[in-house]
C-alpha positions in Angstrom: 57.8 101.6 82.0 60.3 103.4 83.9 62.1 106.0 82.5 66.0 107.2 83.7 67.4 110.6 82.6 70.0 112.6 84.2 69.1 116.6 85.5 72.7 118.6 85.8 73.9 122.2 84.8 77.5 121.5 84.5 78.3 125.3 84.7 76.7 126.0 87.8 79.0 123.0 89.2 82.0 124.1 87.6 81.3 127.1 89.2 81.2 125.5 92.9 84.5 123.9 92.0 85.9 126.7 91.3 85.2 128.9 94.4 86.1 125.8 96.9 89.2 125.3 95.2 90.9 128.6 96.2 90.6 127.2 100.1 93.8 126.4 101.5 94.0 122.4 102.3 96.2 121.0 105.3 97.5 118.1 103.0 98.7 120.7 100.2 102.4 120.1 100.8 102.5 117.0 102.2 104.2 115.3 99.2 106.9 118.1 98.7 109.4 115.8 100.3 109.2 112.7 98.7 112.3 110.4 98.6 114.3 109.2 96.0 115.0 105.7 95.1 119.0 106.5 94.6 121.1 104.7 97.1 123.9 107.0 96.0 123.1 110.5 94.7 126.3 110.1 92.6 124.3 107.6 90.5 122.6 110.5 89.1 125.6 111.9 87.7 125.0 109.9 84.3 122.6 109.1 81.8 122.3 105.7 80.6 122.1 105.3 76.9 122.1 101.7 76.3 122.6 98.3 78.2 123.6 94.7 77.2 123.3 91.8 79.4 124.7 88.4 78.7 123.4 86.3 80.7 123.9 82.4 81.0 120.5 80.8 83.3 118.8 77.7 83.6 115.1 76.9 84.4 116.0 75.2 87.0 118.0 77.6 89.5 118.4 81.1 89.9 122.2 81.5 89.6 123.2 83.5 86.9 126.8 83.8 85.3 126.2 87.8 83.8 128.2 90.4 81.4 126.6 93.7 81.6 127.9 96.8 79.4 126.5 99.9 80.3 126.8 103.1 77.7 126.3 106.4 79.4 126.7 110.0 79.2 127.8 112.2 82.0 125.3 114.9 83.4 127.5 116.9 85.8 130.6 119.4 85.2 132.8 116.0 86.1 132.8 112.6 87.1 135.3 110.9 89.0 133.5 107.5 90.3 131.3 105.3 88.5 128.4 104.3 91.0 126.3 101.6 90.6 124.0 99.4 92.4 124.4 95.2 92.6 123.8 92.8 95.7 126.7 91.7 97.4 125.4 87.7 97.2 126.3 88.7 93.1 130.2 87.9 92.7 132.2 90.4 90.7 134.7 89.3 89.0 136.0 91.9 86.9 134.9 95.7 85.8 136.0 97.8 83.2 135.8 101.7 81.9 136.6 102.2 78.5 138.4 99.0 78.6 140.6 99.6 81.6 139.9 97.1 84.4 139.3 98.8 87.6 138.8 97.6 91.3 135.2 97.6 92.9 134.6 99.0 96.4 131.2 98.1 98.1 129.0 99.6 100.6 125.4 99.2 102.0 122.2 101.5 101.7 119.2 100.9 103.4 115.5 101.2 101.5 113.5 101.0 104.1 113.7 97.3 105.0 115.3 96.4 101.6 118.7 96.8 101.5 120.6 98.3 98.2 124.4 97.4 97.4 126.2 100.2 95.9 129.1 99.6 94.2 131.8 102.2 93.3 134.5 102.2 90.6 136.5 105.3 91.1 138.2 106.5 87.6 141.6 106.8 86.7 140.4 110.9 85.4 137.3 112.7 85.8 135.2 112.5 83.0 133.9 115.8 81.9 130.3 116.9 81.3 128.8 115.5 77.8 131.8 112.6 77.7 129.9 109.3 76.7 131.5 106.3 78.4 131.1 102.0 78.9 131.1 100.2 82.2 131.4 96.5 81.7 131.0 94.4 84.6 131.3 90.6 84.5 129.5 88.8 87.7 128.0 85.8 88.9 125.9 84.1 92.3 122.8 83.3 93.6 120.4 86.2 94.1 118.9 86.6 97.7 115.9 84.9 98.2 112.9 87.1 98.5 109.7 86.9 99.9 105.9 87.7 98.5 105.4 89.1 95.1 109.0 91.2 94.8 111.8 88.6 94.4 114.2 89.6 91.9 114.7 86.7 90.3 112.3 83.7 91.2 112.7 80.0 90.5 109.3 77.9 90.8 107.7 74.8 89.6 104.3 74.7 88.1 101.7 72.3 89.5 102.6 69.6 86.8 106.3 69.6 87.1 107.6 72.4 84.6 110.2 74.4 86.5 111.0 78.3 85.7 112.8 81.0 86.7 110.9 84.8 86.1 112.1 88.2 87.3 109.8 90.9 89.4 112.1 93.9 89.9 109.4 96.5 91.1 110.1 98.4 93.1 114.4 98.3 93.5 115.1 94.8 93.2 116.9 94.7 89.8 120.2 95.1 91.5 119.8 91.5 92.8 119.9 90.4 89.6 121.9 92.6 87.1 124.2 95.8 87.6 121.4 98.7 87.2 121.0 102.3 88.1 117.4 102.0 90.2 115.7 105.6 88.8 112.7 105.8 87.2 113.6 109.1 85.5 116.5 107.5 83.8 114.9 105.7 81.2 117.5 103.2 79.3 117.1 104.1 75.4 118.0 101.0 74.6 118.5 97.4 75.3 120.1 94.2 74.0 119.2 91.2 76.1 121.1 87.9 75.4 120.3 85.1 77.4 121.6 81.5 77.1 119.8 78.7 78.0 119.8 74.7 77.6 118.4 73.4 74.1 114.7 72.9 74.7 114.0 75.8 77.1 113.0 79.2 75.9 113.6 83.1 77.1 110.8 85.7 76.8 112.1 89.3 77.1 111.6 92.8 76.0 111.2 93.9 72.2 111.8 92.2 69.5 113.4 88.4 69.6 116.3 89.1 67.0 118.0 85.9 66.9 118.2 82.3 68.2 121.6 80.5 68.3 121.8 77.1 68.6 125.3 76.4 67.5 127.6 78.5 68.9 127.8 76.8 72.4 126.6 72.8 71.8 123.8 72.1 74.2 122.7 75.7 74.4 120.5 78.1 72.8 121.2 82.2 73.1 118.2 84.4 72.6 118.8 87.6 71.4 116.2 90.3 72.3 116.5 93.7 71.3 114.4 96.9 72.2 114.4 100.6 70.9 112.3 102.1 73.0 113.0 104.0 76.7 112.5 101.3 79.4 112.5 101.9 83.2 114.8 99.7 85.1 112.4 97.6 86.7 110.7 96.9 83.5 113.8 94.8 82.0 113.1 91.3 82.4 113.7 87.4 81.7 111.3 84.4 81.8 112.7 81.0 81.3 111.3 78.0 80.9 110.4 75.3 78.5 107.4 77.2 77.0 105.1 76.7 74.1 105.6 79.9 72.0 102.7 81.4 70.2 102.8 84.3 67.8 100.7 86.1 65.2 100.3 89.3 63.9 97.3 91.6 64.8 96.2 94.0 62.2 94.7 97.2 63.4 91.3 98.5 62.1 91.0 100.8 59.3 94.6 100.8 57.9 97.6 98.5 56.8 99.7 98.6 60.2 99.9 95.3 62.1 102.0 94.4 65.3 103.3 91.5 66.3 101.8 89.4 69.8 104.1 86.8 70.9 103.2 84.8 74.5 105.1 81.9 75.9 102.8 79.5 77.5 103.9 76.7 80.1 102.1 73.2 80.6 100.9 72.9 77.2 98.4 70.4 77.8 96.6 71.5 80.8 97.1 75.3 79.1 95.2 74.5 76.0 91.8 75.3 75.8 91.4 76.2 79.1 93.3 79.4 79.6 94.5 80.2 75.8 91.0 81.6 74.9 91.7 84.2 77.0 95.0 85.3 75.9 93.6 85.3 72.4 91.7 88.1 73.2 94.3 90.3 73.5 94.0 91.8 70.0 90.4 92.8 70.9 91.8 94.2 74.0 94.5 96.5 72.1 91.6 97.8 69.8 89.6 98.6 72.7 92.5 100.4 74.4 93.7 102.0 71.5 90.6 103.9 70.8 90.5 105.0 74.4 94.2 106.3 74.8 95.7 106.4 71.4 97.5 103.6 69.3 99.5 101.1 71.7 102.9 102.7 72.2 105.2 99.8 71.4 103.5 98.8 68.3 106.4 98.1 66.2 107.9 95.7 68.4 105.3 93.3 70.5 103.1 92.6 73.3 103.1 89.4 74.6 103.1 87.6 77.8 104.9 84.7 79.4 102.7 82.5 81.8 104.3 81.5 84.9 103.9 81.0 88.3 103.9 84.4 89.4 100.6 85.3 92.0 99.3 88.2 89.7 101.3 89.6 86.7 104.1 92.1 86.3 103.9 94.4 83.2 107.2 94.1 82.0 107.5 96.3 78.4 106.4 94.8 75.5 106.5 91.2 77.7 104.2 91.0 80.9 105.0 87.9 83.1 101.7 86.9 84.4 100.1 83.7 86.4 96.6 84.6 86.5 94.6 83.6 83.5 91.6 86.3 84.1 90.7 88.6 81.6 90.4 91.2 83.7 93.9 90.8 85.1 95.1 90.6 81.2 93.6 93.9 80.6 95.1 95.4 83.4 98.6 94.9 82.6 97.9 95.6 79.5 96.8 98.8 79.9 100.0 99.4 81.9 101.9 99.2 78.7 100.4 103.3 78.5 100.0 103.7 82.1 103.5 103.2 83.8 105.8 102.0 80.6 105.0 104.3 78.3 104.5 107.3 80.7 106.3 106.3 84.3 105.7 108.5 87.0 108.2 110.7 88.0 108.4 109.7 91.5 107.5 106.4 93.4 105.0 108.7 95.5 103.0 109.0 92.2 102.6 105.0 91.8 99.1 105.4 91.5 99.3 107.2 88.3 100.2 103.3 87.2 97.9 101.4 89.2 94.9 103.3 89.6 95.0 103.5 85.9 95.2 100.0 85.0 92.5 99.3 88.1 90.6 101.9 86.7 90.8 99.7 83.2 89.6 96.7 84.6 86.2 98.3 84.8 86.5 99.8 81.5 87.0 96.2 80.6 84.3 94.8 82.4 81.8 97.4 80.9 83.1 97.1 77.1 83.2 93.4 76.7 80.8 91.8 79.7 78.3 94.9 79.6 77.0 98.0 82.3 76.4 95.7 85.2 79.5 93.7 85.4 81.6 97.3 85.4 79.4 98.6 87.9 79.8 95.6 90.1 83.3 95.9 89.7 83.1 99.6 90.8 81.5 98.5 93.6 83.8 96.0 94.9 86.5 98.3 94.0 85.3 101.0 96.4 84.3 98.5 99.4 88.0 97.6 99.5 89.3 101.6 99.3 87.1 102.3 102.1 88.3 99.4 104.4 91.3 101.7 105.5 89.8 104.7 107.8 92.3 107.1 106.5 93.8 105.7 103.1 96.2 108.1 100.9 96.7 107.5 97.6 99.4 109.5 97.4 102.3 107.4 98.8 104.8 109.3 101.6 106.9 106.4 102.3 108.3 105.7 99.3 110.9 103.5 101.1 108.2 101.0 101.7 106.9 98.9 99.4 103.7 97.6 100.8 103.1 101.0 100.8 103.7 101.4 97.5 101.5 98.9 96.0 98.9 98.7 98.5 96.0 97.0 97.2 93.3 99.7 99.0 94.9 102.9 98.6 97.3 102.8 95.6 95.2 100.5 93.2 91.5 100.9 94.3 91.5 104.0 95.9 93.0 105.4 92.8 90.8 104.0 90.2 88.3 105.7 92.3 90.3 109.1 91.5 89.9 108.1 87.7 86.5 107.2 88.1 85.8 110.6 89.7 87.7 112.4 87.5 85.3 111.1 84.7 82.7 111.9 86.6 83.5 115.9 86.8 84.5 116.2 83.0 81.8 118.4 81.3 81.5 115.4 78.7 82.9 111.9 78.5 84.9 112.4 75.5 86.9 115.6 77.3 87.9 112.7 80.0 89.1 110.7 77.5 90.5 113.1 75.1 92.7 114.9 78.0 94.0 111.2 78.6 95.3 110.9 75.2 96.7 114.4 75.3 98.5 113.3 78.9 100.0 110.0 76.5 101.0 112.1 73.9 102.7 114.8 76.0 104.8 112.5 78.1 105.2 109.7 75.7 108.1 107.1 76.4 109.0 109.7 79.5 108.0 110.2 82.9 105.0 112.5 84.3 103.8 113.6 88.0 100.4 113.9 89.4 100.8 117.7 89.2 101.9 117.2 85.2 98.2 115.2 85.0 96.3 117.9 87.0 97.1 120.8 84.5 96.1 118.3 81.7 92.7 117.8 82.8 92.1 121.2 83.6 92.9 122.9 80.7 90.9 119.6 78.8 88.2 120.7 81.7 87.6 124.5 80.4 90.1 125.6 82.5 88.3 124.5 85.8 90.6 124.6 89.0 91.0 121.2 90.6 93.3 121.9 93.7 90.6 120.9 95.9 89.7 117.9 94.1 93.4 116.7 94.2 94.3 117.9 97.8 91.4 115.7 99.1 91.4 112.8 96.9 95.0 112.3 96.3 97.2 113.9 99.1 94.3 114.1 101.6 93.6 111.0 103.8 90.0 108.9 104.0 86.7 109.7 102.3 83.1 110.8 103.3 80.2 109.0 104.9 76.8 109.8 104.4 73.5 109.7 106.3 70.6 110.2 103.8 66.6 111.4 104.5 64.3 112.6 102.2 60.6 114.0 102.4 57.8 114.6 99.8 55.7 117.1 100.0 53.6 117.6 96.6 55.7 117.7 93.9 58.7 119.1 96.1 61.3 116.8 97.1 63.8 117.0 99.8 66.6 115.2 100.4 69.1 115.8 103.2 73.1 114.7 103.0 74.9 114.7 106.6 78.1 114.2 105.8 81.2 112.5 108.3 84.6 111.7 107.3 86.4 108.7 108.0 89.1 110.5 109.1 88.4 113.5 110.9 91.7 114.1 112.3 92.7 115.1 108.9 90.3 116.0 107.2 87.3 118.4 107.7 84.9 117.9 104.8 85.1 116.8 101.8 83.4 119.0 98.8 82.5 116.8 96.0 79.3 115.8 93.2 77.4 113.3 94.2 74.8 111.3 92.6 71.1 110.6 93.8 68.7 108.7 92.2 64.8 109.4 93.3 63.0 106.3 92.8 59.3 105.3 92.3 57.1 103.1 91.1 56.9 104.9 87.8 60.1 106.6 87.5 63.6 106.6 88.3 65.7 109.7 87.7 69.1 110.3 87.8 70.5 114.1 89.8 74.0 115.1 90.0 74.5 117.4 92.9 77.3 119.3 94.6 77.8 118.4 98.2 79.4 122.0 99.9 78.2 121.4 103.8 78.3 118.9 105.9 74.5 119.0 106.4 72.9 120.2 103.2 69.3 120.0 102.2 68.8 119.5 98.2 65.1 120.7 96.9 64.0 119.0 93.5 60.6 119.4 91.6 59.5 115.9 91.1 55.9 114.5 90.8 55.9 110.9 91.0 55.0 109.5 94.3 58.6 108.9 96.1 59.2 105.4 97.4 63.2 105.7 98.4 66.8 107.8 97.4 69.6 105.9 96.4 72.7 107.7 97.3 75.8 106.8 94.4 74.0 104.1 92.6 76.6 103.9 90.0 79.4 104.0 92.4 80.7 107.5 90.7 82.3 108.8 93.9 84.1 106.9 96.9 82.3 107.0 100.0 80.4 104.8 102.4 76.5 105.2 103.6 75.8 105.2 107.2 72.2 102.8 107.0 69.9 103.4 104.1 68.1 106.4 103.3 65.3 107.3 105.5 62.1 109.0 105.1 61.8 112.4 107.6 58.5 113.7 107.4 59.7 117.4 108.9 62.4 118.1 106.2 60.5 120.6 103.8 58.2 121.4 106.7 59.0 125.2 107.3 59.5 126.4 111.3 59.0 129.7 110.1 55.7 131.6 111.4 54.0 133.1 108.4 53.6 137.0 108.3 56.5 137.4 110.6 59.3 137.7 108.0 58.6 139.9 104.9 60.9 139.6 101.8 60.1 142.1 98.8 60.3 142.6 96.1 59.9 139.0 95.2 60.2 138.0 92.2 63.2 140.7 91.4 65.6 141.5 88.8 67.6 143.6 91.3 67.6 143.5 95.1 65.9 141.3 97.9 64.7 143.2 101.1 64.2 141.3 104.1 62.4 142.8 107.1 61.4 141.2 110.7 64.3 139.4 111.4 65.9 139.5 115.0 68.9 140.6 115.2 71.8 138.6 114.7 69.5 136.1 113.2 72.3 133.6 110.7 71.3 133.5 107.2 72.2 131.5 104.3 71.4 131.8 100.6 71.4 128.4 98.3 70.6 127.2 95.0 68.2 124.6 94.2 71.0 122.0 94.3 71.7 123.2 97.9 75.0 125.0 97.3 75.7 127.7 99.8 76.5 131.1 97.8 75.8 133.4 100.3 75.9 133.5 104.3 75.6 136.5 106.7 73.5 137.6 109.6 70.6 140.3 110.2 71.3 143.8 112.0 69.2 146.4 113.1 68.1 147.4 110.1 66.6 145.2 106.9 68.9 142.7 105.2 69.8 143.2 101.3 70.9 140.5 99.4 71.9 141.4 96.0 70.1 139.3 93.5 71.5 140.9 90.2 74.9 139.1 91.1 73.3 135.7 90.5 71.8 134.1 87.5 67.8 133.8 86.7 66.1 131.3 88.7 64.8 130.0 92.0 66.9 130.3 95.4 66.0 129.7 99.0 66.6 131.6 102.0 67.7 129.4 105.5 66.9 131.2 108.3 68.4 130.4 111.7 70.4 127.3 112.1 67.8 124.8 110.9 68.5 123.8 107.6 64.6 123.2 106.9 63.5 126.6 107.7 63.9 128.2 104.5 61.8 130.8 102.1 61.9 130.6 98.5 63.0 133.5 96.4 63.1 134.3 92.6 65.3 136.4 90.7 64.1 136.9 87.0 
């Protein structure tokens, strides 16, 4: 029988993290100049309170005829122009401010390679701070044809001939189909969405379906959706097709509350039962993620999906648009309702706060519903992707590039690796999830930054300083690579780690916790260590005959291993001439005195995990090491530059 147990002293690890946290990091300020997504600074002059979109569309064309009404409040001392964004392929028929018909001028702003079209209405009289106003824009046109995932408004035909249109407004293509202010920090307090479609065609949108009017316009139906939860502009959506609608109420366990689940499926004859069963699991998923992060944020309205041909999923608030029926992708989009929708990022550079967490929840889904082996396999595949770019960075510095913002390897997969490592760093798993619930509660229906998350984690973890962690893993580039060797002499096991960096031009060293697994024919032992040096030897007391050492067996850390662990028979064999160096007293409860050293001999004192606690050089006289500074226990004095030449010191 094999046994599996963990050896670690969390307090000592936290001490090491605190020691390293005060070191300066060259990447610390790289994120200071994050770029805004506003095409014109004047868009920041007002705060949107309500948007009413009244659209005429069909399932067979992206032609839109619209009437958009925006109610907002002035937030600057004086506002003389109303500025918004709308593609010039959309023809503005007329525009009004507070009921007065006014002309509109246009200009072009490039968001990287994406054109953003700024529309300006000059007000007859400037509006003072705090004033409310209503802007109404009548428009029509065919949005620009996009490419790839972020198309704005897409027309598609399914494999079985179902026509549809659907929106993906991420990151700044909402302006291709409605007059928008594209600022993630100005969440819209409430939205009314009215979509008029041909009879037999249905629309799925955000919030609750208030009414379906089939009488006002013969041959057409108007779907009126309404949400009263604050919503980011890019999460406003429509999906139009000859859908089959499915809805039911999910009852939360342990109470009387319930919430609406409302799905719209295409190609009913082929969809059932092959894919429907996956979406019927939504209630189970909601209950599970509720237990981790708190009650589903929008439970008083609904959650649902519109199934389309989208090659992936888009987490439109309360109504995901999705084209992939895999359950882990369904879980990914669902958890965006917490991470990305309920708590949105403050800047586009922090996109990992949405995508990294949703990708992390893929492995949580696998582990909970499919078992630990499935979760581990998924983590390993994500780390493999995260380490494909040598200099990948989680924080996005070029926020004008959609491909950078949504880079699968860095923002998604390395981002989830950061979340996983934060979990591994926690003094207890329960504190990690408690911190995330605090994050959700503190910034509910608003915005948060990486710094906000960091502060909550530091408090939850007992005041530990996480500067080094975030500077390395969020703002820094690359990851550590390790060569592993080992030896066993009696009941002493020696494991040597040699760290190099995938992006050495920008990163000197990753100070990080790691997991080692000692394997023998009779027992496996998991050991958590803190790697603080490029070359570091860890010493353990373990009596079973060692077969090999595994690095990162549970895939908790983003890293690459160079080859397999090798057996190095020289590890632990001291080259110090016995009797030439005298340590006294040993053991001690006060000081160690070292005699017999050549002048300028390098000395390093480490704990049993190989963490360097003191460094110095010998002089002409004896060397004194103040043992009373350290807790009682075993220590190792490395003499010279050879990392294997060490003397065991004991402090009682």
